Each structure stands twice: as C-alpha cells, then as structure tokens.
C-alpha positions as CSV (number, residue, x, y, z in Angstrom):
1,M,17.8,1.2,-16.2
2,L,16.9,-0.4,-12.6
3,S,19.7,-2.7,-11.3
4,Q,17.1,-3.5,-8.0
5,P,13.6,-4.3,-8.0
6,F,11.0,-1.4,-6.4
7,V,9.6,-4.0,-3.9
8,P,12.1,-5.1,-1.4
9,R,12.4,-9.1,-1.1
10,D,13.8,-8.5,2.0
11,K,10.4,-7.3,4.0
12,P,7.6,-9.4,4.5
13,K,4.4,-8.8,2.0
14,S,2.2,-7.0,4.1
15,W,4.5,-4.6,4.7
16,V,4.8,-4.6,1.3
17,L,1.6,-3.8,0.5
18,F,0.7,-1.5,3.2
19,I,3.5,0.8,1.8
20,C,2.2,0.1,-1.8
21,A,-1.5,0.5,-1.2
22,G,-0.7,4.6,1.3
23,L,1.7,5.2,-1.6
24,I,-1.1,4.3,-4.3
25,A,-3.9,6.5,-2.2
26,L,-1.9,9.6,-2.1
27,L,-0.3,9.9,-5.3
28,V,-3.2,8.9,-7.3
29,F,-6.7,9.0,-5.6
30,A,-5.9,12.7,-3.7
31,P,-4.8,14.8,-6.6
32,V,-8.1,13.1,-8.4
33,I,-9.9,14.5,-5.6
34,G,-8.3,17.1,-5.7
35,L,-9.3,17.8,-9.6
36,G,-12.5,16.5,-8.5
37,I,-13.1,19.8,-6.0
38,F,-11.3,21.5,-8.2
39,F,-13.8,21.3,-12.0
40,E,-16.6,20.8,-9.3
41,A,-17.8,17.6,-11.1
42,S,-18.7,15.6,-7.8
43,W,-18.6,12.1,-9.9
44,V,-15.0,12.3,-10.4
45,R,-14.6,13.7,-6.2
46,G,-16.2,10.2,-5.6
47,L,-14.6,7.6,-8.4
48,G,-11.6,10.0,-6.4
49,M,-13.1,9.0,-3.0
50,F,-13.7,5.7,-3.1
51,G,-10.6,4.6,-4.3
52,F,-8.5,6.6,-1.7
53,V,-10.8,4.8,1.0
54,M,-10.3,1.4,-0.3
55,C,-6.7,2.1,-0.4
56,W,-6.6,3.2,2.8
57,C,-9.0,-0.4,4.1
58,V,-6.1,-1.9,2.3
59,M,-3.5,-0.6,4.2
60,A,-5.8,-0.4,8.0
61,V,-6.0,-4.5,7.5
62,T,-2.4,-5.0,5.9
63,G,-0.8,-2.6,8.7
64,A,-2.8,-5.0,10.9
65,I,-1.2,-8.0,9.9
66,S,2.0,-6.6,9.6
67,A,2.4,-5.4,13.2
68,F,1.1,-8.6,14.2
69,G,4.2,-10.3,12.6
70,N,6.2,-7.9,13.7
71,I,5.0,-8.3,17.9
72,S,5.2,-11.5,17.3
73,G,8.7,-12.2,15.9
74,R,7.9,-13.5,13.0
75,Y,9.5,-11.6,10.3
76,R,13.1,-11.9,12.7
77,N,16.2,-12.8,10.3
78,L,14.0,-12.5,6.9
79,S,16.1,-12.8,4.2
80,A,15.6,-11.4,0.8
81,K,13.3,-14.1,-0.9
82,D,10.8,-14.0,-4.6
83,W,7.4,-12.8,-3.9
84,K,6.1,-16.1,-4.0
85,D,7.8,-17.4,-1.5
86,Q,8.3,-14.4,1.2
87,V,6.2,-14.5,4.0
88,W,2.8,-12.4,5.3
C-alpha cells in the first residue's frame, strides 16, 4: 500500500492539474494516437488527438494560472493542506 498520496499536498491546485493533464496526454492519449496510426483506424487516431488536445488546453490554462501565482508570490510558504483547502 502507498503510504503517501500521489497528489502532493503542499502544491497549488493549478500546478497539480498542470502536471496530471500532461501525464494523461502523454501516457494515455499519445499511445491511442499511435495505435490509430498503426492500425490505420482514423477514428481511433481522431479520438486520441481530441483527448490529447483537450489535455494540452487544460495544461495551457492551469500552467498560466500557476505561473502567474508563482510570479506574484501567492505560492510562497505553502503548507500541506487537504485538496479542498489548497489555493489555486
């Protein structure tokens, strides 16, 4: 059993979503695109591309929020909190 959660409790929500969206894009949707290309199934490739682009859109928004919060100093001295109580 894991003793610690996968999602860090001392990072802002925007940073966590940025990282998770990138991992989902690369580990889930990129292989789906590859399978669609390999088996010449355009609908599988299209589904993978749609998911990949949606993940990158989430990354763009949450990355911008995270960068702005980091530059403005909002994320200085963050403590470990539950997800619902952590800052964006």
